[in-house]
C-alpha positions, 0 to 999 in steps of 0.5 A: 537510477543510482541508490541515494542514501535518502532511498536506502534509507526508505528501504531499510527502514521498510525492512526494519518495518516488515520486522514489526508487522505482517503483510496481514496485519498490513492488508487489514487497514483501508485508505483512512488507517494508512492516511492517517499513519501518515499523516502522523508522521509528516505531523510529526516531522513539522515538530521536529522542523519546528524546534530546529530538530534536523535529524528528527524531521528526516528520520520522519519523512524516511518514516512516511516514505516506507509507509509509503510504501507499506501502502502501495505494497499493501493496495497491489496485494490485496487488488491481486487478491481481489481480481484472483477471487473475481476470476476464481468466481467468473471461471466457475459461473456457468455460460448464460444462455444465449437466446436467438436474435441477441448479439451472439445468439443462432 
């Protein structure tokens, strides 16, 4: 799939955002926070469209797309951390004794 100007702009905006916000900061957001940020940029895009501001409309859509990417990246990191914690916790647990007559029993 060839890169388009739109995709280039979203990636450039994402790099700009990463210069302002850390992964730790992003991972503190919950789904409602991310939705609120996205709604803000979509609202700004709508206002720009109502005022025939094509540049502002596109810019806010690019920012919204970059924020959506940040939300996905954060979701993936948090899910990976939670899975690792679960795996570490499960591997530290002793084997449960199996009573005779139960599945897996002797």
